[in-house]
Every structure is written in C-alpha cells, then in structure tokens.
N, C-alpha and C positions, 0 to 999 in steps of 0.2 A: 417675484423669484430670483432666487439668488445662486451663488455657485454652491453654496455650503447649507444655506437653509431654503427648503423648500425648492430643489434644484428643477423641478417642473418634469416635462414628459418626452423632451426632445429626444434624449437619448433610446428610451423605449419605443418612441413612434419608429425611429430609424429602423428597429430592428423588426417591427411589424411591416414595414414597407420593403423590407429585402426580399429578394426574389425566393430564397429559401427560407422559412419560417416555422418552427415548430411551436405549437401552442401550449406553453406550460402554467399558463394562467391559473389552473387547477390548484396549483401549489399555495395560491392565497387563500383558499378556504381553509387549510390547515395552519397558517399563519395567522388568521384571524381568530382560530380556537385558542391560541394562547395569549393574544393580545390581552393586557391587564389582568393577568394571572399570574401564578408565581411560577409557572414555565414560558415566561416572556423573555428569557433570556436564550437565544439561539446562537451558535457557532457551528458555522457550515464550512467544514474544509474539504476541499477535494482539488485534484491537479490543476494546473493550469488548462486553459481550451477548454475546459469542461461546464460554461456557461455560468460562473459565478455572477460576474459582473453584469451580465444581461438581467439575471433575477433579481440582483440589487437595484438596476435600473426599474425593473418592473414594478418593485414595492414601493420605491421613491415615488412613481407616477402614481400609484393606487392611493397611497396614505396621505401624500403631501396636499397642502392647500393649493387650490385653483381648480379647473375643470377637466378631469380625464374621464369622466364615466363613458364617454364616445369610443374610448380606445377598447374599454373593456364589454361593454354591451352585448357583443355579439360573440364574445369569446367563451370558452369552456367554464371560466368562474361565473360567468352569467347562468349556468345550468344548476348551479348551487343556490340552495335556498337562502334568502337573507343575504345575497352575494355581495350586497352595497353596503352592509352595514358600517364600515369604517372607511368608506371612498371619500378621500379629501376631506378627512375628519380630523387630521392632526398637523402639527409641525413638525416638517421631516429634517433632521440634521442629517446629510450624508457626507462624510469624509473618506478619501480615497489616502491610506497612510503612506504609501510610496509618494506623495506629494511634499511629505513633509520629512518623512525619515528616509536619510541617504547615506551611504557608506562614508564611514569615517565622522561623520558629523555629530555634534554633541546632541543626545537624546532629548535632555532638559529643556535645551533650545528650540528644538523642533516642536515639542508639545507646548512651549510658550507661543510659538508662532501660529500652531494651529488654533489654541485658545483665543488668541487676539483676532483672526480672522472670522472664527465664528460668533464672537460676541460683538464684533464690529457689524456684521449683518444683521444680528438680533436687535442691536439698537436702532439700526435703520427701519427695521420693521415696526418696533415698538419703542418710540423715540422720548415718551413720557416714562420710561422704567429707568430708576437709578439703579446702576450695578457696579459690581467690584472689577475693573478690567484685569485683575490678577487671578480672580477666582471663578473659574468656569463653572464649578459645581454650585457656589452660592448664587451665581448671577443666573444661570439656568432656572433654579428655582424662583427667584424672582420674577422672570420673565412668564413664567408657567403660572403663576397665582394672579399676574395682572391679566394674562389672555385668557386663563380658564382651559387653556388647551395644553395636554399633554404633547410630549414628544415620542417621535419614533427615531430611534438614532440608528442608522445605518453605516457600518464601518466596514469598508472594502479594503483588502489587501492588510487586514489586521495585524498579521504574522510579520510584517516587512521587516522589524526590527531584529528578528531572529535571521533574515536572509541577509539583511545589510549589514548589520551590525553582529557577526556571529560570535565575537571575543568580547564584547562590552556587557560582562555579566551585571554588572552595576546598573547600567543603563538600562538592560532588559528589566531587572527588577523595578525600577523606577517606572517603566512604561506599565508594568503588569498592576503596579500599584494605582498608578493614575487611572488606568480602567475601571479597576475596582471602585475606586472614589467616586468616578463620574456615574458610575451605572448602578452600583449595588444599593437596593434598598433607597433609592431615590424616588419620591413621589411623582416628579415630573416624567420618569420614563414610562411609556405605555408599551414599547417593545424596543429590545435591543437586538440587532442582528448583525452578525459580523461574519466575514468570509475571509477564507484563506487558504493557503494549500497544508498547514500544519496544523495538528489538533492543540487545544491549550496547553501551554508550558506550565509545568510545574517546578517550583523550586523549594528546596528543602523536604519538609514532610508535608505540605499544603499547596493549593493553589490559590492565588490571591482571586482568581474568575471562577470559583466551584459552584458560583451561582448557574452557570452556563449548562445547558443541555449541548451536547455535541452531535452533531450530524456530520460524520466523516465518510470518506471512500469506503471505508472499512465497515462502519456500522450506521448507515443513513438513516435509519428508523424509518419515521413516517415520511421521510423526504426522498424516498428509494426511486420513485418514479421521476424525479427530477434532478437525479444525480447526473445525468447526461441524456441522450437518446435512446429510447427503448427500442427493443428489437422490431417492435409492430410500428412504430414510428419511421425506423429506417426502411423498412418494407414499403410502407405508404409512400414515401417519398421517392424511392427505386421506382415504383409503378408509375407514379405521377411524371417523372422525367425520362422513364424508359432504359433505366440503367440496370446493370447486372447484379442483382441482389447478393447473390452466393459469393461473387468476386469482392463486393463490399464488405461481406461478413468475414470472408478470410483475412482481410487485410485489417479491418478495424474494431472488429468484435472482440471478446475476451474478457470483458471486465464484469465478473460474477458478483453481484450484491445480493444481499438479502434484506427483507424487512423485518428485522427482529426488533419488536416492540413491545412495550409493557402489556401486559394481557388486557383483551378489551372486555367491554361488559357481557359479552356472551361466553366468557371463560369457563365458568364454573358449569355453565350448561354444556358447553362442549365436553367438558371432563367427566360429567355426570354420565353421557351417554357415551363413554369411550372414545372420543375424538381427542387426537393429539394436536396442540396448536404447535403447528410446525410454520417456519417463516417460508414466504415466498420466494424463490428465486428470479431474478432478473438479469438478462444480458444487456450490459449499458454500453454503448459506444461514446467516444469522444466527438461532441458536435462539431468543434471545427475541422476535423479530419473528413468527417462524412459531407459536410457542408461543399467543403473544397472539392472532393471525389466527385460528388453528384453534379456539382454547377460546370465542371470543368471537363467531366467525363474521363479524367486521368487519373488513374489508381497509382497513387505513389505514396512516400513518406512526406506528410506534410508537418509532422512533429516537429523536426529540427528547422522549420522556418520560422518557427517562432521561439526557438531556446537552443543555444549550442550544444553540439553533441557533447561538448567536455564538461557539461554539467552533469552527464552521467559518468564519463570517463573519471572524473576527480575522485569519486568515492570508491568504484570499484577495483581502482589502482592501489587503494590502500592496503588490499589484500590482508584485513585483519581474520585472524583464525582461517586462513587459507580460502578467503574469498574468492579469489581468481578460480581456484577449482569449481566452487559452486557456480560462479559464473558459466562456467564451460558446461557444466551438467544441465543449467536452465537453458543455455543455448541450445542444447541437444534435444529439449522437448521435457526435462525433468522436471520433478518439484520438489521443495525442500520445506521442512517443518520449520515455523518460527514462531516465536512468543511474542503477540503483539503488545504485552502489555509492560515488558521491560525497557521499551523506547522510552526515551526522555524527551520527545517532542520537540528537539531543537537538531540543528545542524552540524554541531560540534561533540555532543558527550554520546561518544560511541565506545561502549565496552565490549564490543565484539561484532563480528559478522552480522550477527542476528539483528542489532541496531541499524545497520546501514542497509539490510534487507527491508525491515519494516519502513524506513525513510522513505526506500525506493517505491513501496507501494503507495504511500501518500503523493510522492510526486508523478505518479502514474506510469512508472518503468516496469513495475511488476503488478501482476494480479495476485489475489487473495480468495482462497477458498474457505470459506467459514467452517465448514463441515470436517474439513481434514486438517485445517490450520497449516495450510502449505500455500507458499508463493510460488508463482509461475511467470513466463513471459506470455503475456495475453494475446498477442498477434503479429502478424508480419510488419507491421509497421514498427512497433516496438524492437522486434527482433534487428530490424534493419538498423535501428538506432544501437544496439548491442555490438552489432557487427562492425559499425562505423566507430565505435568508441574503442574496440578491441583490435584494430589495425596495426598497432605499433608494434615493433620488435619485441617489446618486452613480455608480449603475451605468447611467442612462439613456444617457449618452454611448456606454460599451461596447456596450450592446445595439442602440443607432442604428447605429454603425459596423459591428457583424457583420450587422444585415440588411441594408445597404448593399452590403456584401461578398458577401452572398448574391446579392443582385439583379445585382453586375456579372458574377457566373459565370454566372448564367442569361442575361444579355444576350450574354456572350461566345459562349456554346454556340449562342445564336439568330442569331448574326452581326449583331446591332445594334450598328452603328459608333457612332453618334451617343450613343446611351446608354451604351455602354461610355466613350466620351471624357468625357460628362458626369460621370459618376460618378469616373473618375480624376481629374478636375479638382477635386473636392470632397475626396477622398481626400489630394490634393497641398496644398489649401488647410489642411486640419486636420492633416497630419503634423507631428509634433514637430520635425521638420528644417525650417524655414522657409526655408531658402535654395534659392530657385527655380533660380537660375542655375549649375546644374551637373546633369550626367547622373546623378551618384551620387544627390543629392537626389530625382531622378526616379525611379531605380531603388528607392529606399527606399520613396517614397510607393506604387509598383506592385506591389511585395511585400506592403506592409500592406494596400493595397486587395485583394488576392486572398487575404487570410488565411484566409477561410473555406473555400478550396480545398485545406486541409490535410484537410478529411476524405475528400476524394475522390483527392487526388495527393500524389505525393513532388516537392518543389521543388528545382530543381538551377540555381545560379549559374553562370554562365561555364563553359557546357557546350563542350569541346573539339570543332569540327566536322573538324579537319585543316587548315582554311584559315582558321579564325579561331575566334572563340568567340561562342556563343549567349548572349544577357544573360540570360534566364530561360528555363528549361523546366520544364513542369509535366507529369511523366508519371503516367498513372491507375494507383491502386493496383490489386492483385490484385483486390480486393473490388468494384472499380468499374469493370470492363474496357470498358463501354460508353461511358464518357466518352472525349471526344476529347482527345488529348495537345494542350498548348499550347506554341507556341514564340513567345516574346515578344523583339522587336527593338525596343531603345529609343533614340530618336535625340533630341538637345537641341539646339535652335537650327538644325535641318536640314530635312528633309522626309519624308513617308510614304514618297514614291517612293524616296529614299535608302535608308529602313530595309527597303523590300520589295527593292530591287535588290540590298542587302548580303544578304538571305536567300537570294536564287537564286544571286548570284555565288559563294557560298560553299559552295553545297550543303548547306545546314541540312538540309534534308528527308531526304537520303540519311543522314545520322546516326541518323533517326529512321526508318529504313524499315520496321521492325517496326509501325508504327502508320500505315502508308501506308492512304488512304482513311478515316482517323478521325483527321486531324491538322489543327488550325488553327494558321494562321500569323497573328501578330499584330502588326500594326507600330503603335507609339505616338510621338509627336512632340509637344515643348512649344517654341514660339518666344519667345524672350524680349524681342526687338527690336521691340514692337509698344506704340505709345502708349498710354498709361493711360486715353486718351479713346475709345480702339478699341474696338468690340466684341468683338474677338478678343482683348484684353489678358489675359494668363494664360490663352489657350485651349489646350485639347490635342485632338489629332486623332489618330483612329485608321482603320486599314484591317483587316479581317480576311478572310483567303483560305483557303478548305476544299482540302485537298490530298488 
C-alpha cells in the first residue's frame, strides 16, 4: 500500500465508522458498468462539501489491490447483481492535485514532481520493470504489461490549476495536454475518474479532454442520487437522531437536480404507448451542512466554516452588466434566466454577468432550475452567505435602488399615479444614462426602475400590436398569475393624453386579451422644455388605467 499506488481503505473506513454515515455505495454499480468501455472516462464536478472526496476514497478502496470485501459486503452495493466483479481487481493510482498544484508555482515542475512520486511507488511494487523516469505514460504502459493489471486512475481536485493558477493560461494548456496524453486511448486505463468543482475547461475550439463524460451539479446524469444527500436520506437521519426535518429543510435544501440521461432501452416502447421520457427531479442537500446540523442539533450557516465569504464577495462585487442589481433580486427570492452553455469553465473568462452567475452554480452559491433555465438562491444557509458578502458600504446604493423599485411596483399595482411619477423621476435622475432629452433615455430609466418586477414578470420591449408597438409590456409569470399585466407607453416631450390615446387607437389592450380585467395601462411622460426655475423642471407625469 502506498500514498499514490493502491492507497488502501483507511480513509473510506473512517467514513464508515463516523457517527453519521449515508450509504452511497450503490454508485459503484454504475461505475462498474462503464469500466473497460468507451465510457470509462468520468469527470464528476460539484461544489465543495458535496462528498466528492469521500466517493473517491470509496472507489479507491473498492478497486485497489488488497482486501476490502468486508467493507462492502453488507452495504447497498452488495444488493446489486455481480457486485464484486471488480473488487480489488486493479492497480489504483490516486492523486490529489492540490498536493502538487500551488498558487504561483510552475505547473510543469508540479507535474514532474507528481510523475516522480507515482513512478517511485510503481518501481517499488514492480522492481523488475525497467522504466523511463521522465515519461509517465510510457512507464505506466510498461508496468501494465508486466503485471497484467490495468489501472484505475482517480484524480481528486482535478481543476486545482484553474483555481490556484487563474492567470497562467500556458500552464493550464500544458496541464490539459498532460492529462490527455496520460489518459486518452491508453490501454493501461480501465477507468479514469476525476473530481473537481469546475466542468472541463475548453481552450480554442476544442477540449483536450473531450473523451470525458461530465457529471456536474447542473447535469449529474446517472449519478444524480450521489450528488449529495437526497431528501429521503435526510429525513431518515432526522428521524434517527430526533431532529426537526422541516427546520433542516428550510436551511439546507434547495438544490434541484435532474437525472437527464441518454434514452434507456425502453425508450422506444415508452414512446410507442404515448409515454414521454421525462427526467426525475431530486432535492439535494449539502452533506457537510446536514451532518453538522444533525450531529450538533444547531441550525446555522456551516458553509463559511470551510470557505471564507470573500470567495463569493470577490465575484459579485465585479458588477458586470449590473450584477449587483441581479444579486439584490436573487436575495429577494427572485430568479434570473441564464445560458449555461456560454460559460468558459474557468474563473477568469467572464464576458458578462451570465458567466459569473453560472460559475456560482458550480461553486454551490446558486441553484439551477433545468426546466426554466433560471438561477436562484437555494436556501437560508446560502442566503446568509450573500448577506455577509453584501454588508459593505458599497452595496448601500444597490439595495436602496432595489427597495425603491419594489415600492414602484406596489404603487403601480395600487394605481398611485403621483407616487409612480415621483419614483420614476428618482430613477431617471440616478440612471447611468444622464441624457434626459430622448425617449430612449426615458425607456432605459423605466426599465431600470421596474427591475424588481423580474421576480413577478417577463418583460417584453417593443411588442407588436398590429398597428404599432407597445414600448414596454410586463407579463405575469405562471407563478404569479394574480399580478396585473403592465402595458407601459412612454412619451417624451408630449403629454399623458397623447400616450393614452395612442394605446387606445392602436388597440394595444386587444393584443393582451388574455389578461382582460387584470391589465394596467401605464402612461408616462417627461417634458424637457420647462425652465430650470419652474417647479415642474425635470418633472415626470403618470396616469394608470385598469382595463
């Protein structure tokens, strides 16, 4: 037994002996199904404290040489047919990349050191094999041919290079190429299993590691039940230890994941009888937080015990594309649309707020709704993290604006025309676009003012009515059907009567027939040609009519 070669069972045995252990050995049945197949490359990415290292310890104990049958014989894996097919069958090479990859350290030297240590242990296990101390790939092939045993290669914290050496693009490319040459199409590999926080990084048009299937927090596929603790598992532990499940749920639940997987053999049969193959949803909990809360009986934020809140604050204070406003909306219980496919899978290549939000999904700070393509703050524990990260003075303006936006919504719903005009004037004054003398500037200010409405509405600009265009339309989301639809017509240097007449003459409300009896026509005007000494200088006017 070595540190890197066949590291043994001690780590996994410690997990089994812990006061609170949730049996996840059933995962081995799926992993066995891909061993020695074209699907033998697995990259499992999910946030910290979600059990990645424990799973890696379990696989090392199961596949590595030695005797670990006694650890698995009375576990869930033993209920699966042919469960011991590969137990203690392979040479396992297990490396934790953070042991080698350090901040501001040369990546090439780190890989050389890792190569040296792995080959040193292999030479001790197989002293008769002549190998090349500078060539890990050639040497592992030599050891495989001598022993007749393929390798299971387990790489924990595989993405350490992208977190510790964020700006070293050349080093990152060197590292990805190294992994490709070590693993891809090598006969000595029976299984390559990598864990990390980030999905596989692509550079240029291609990925050096395109042979890997990715099982992420967004698309865990067949490993969905092993992404964290399931609802049933948490309920069972709460019952066993006499804890309040509803309280635990309120604080730590909220990660909604689905088992979207390739069609199973029964797909055509299901299709022929009219059944739709739909993914199943799972509520997933962070194992570390649940274990701490159940074992101590104290419900609190355990997230920041393992990672400083600055890890979150660093990214949200960047304020790309008004990210701070998005954070305020999320903290108020809102959701935001994101495009998960645009993210470059690193911690520096941000082309806008979308990329930061998607990265925060992978870091565990946001949940993701696969059906609606929206992000949200999953639970009270993470909300507490956001509160801590936004306590500084730089956030005061953001939260002031958001609270005023909420008041604007309420005033609009209540038909308080003067209050709406007053608040719109405030937003127009504080908008980044200081140009008052255009309808475009007024439109920008109004959209910013109604930002809090994203929690309840889908906003549409320039909706075609058939006889013209509606400036702004806010349609209630399916979750808030009680809210009135808002049809907003903007006029610059005209009059409220002009805006209202335009609404009626172009039959705008007919376009929104579905919202009859729950539709507000909001006319907004700003007149520029008013003396600076006049009380009406830079004054907005508003009329609200319920249809």
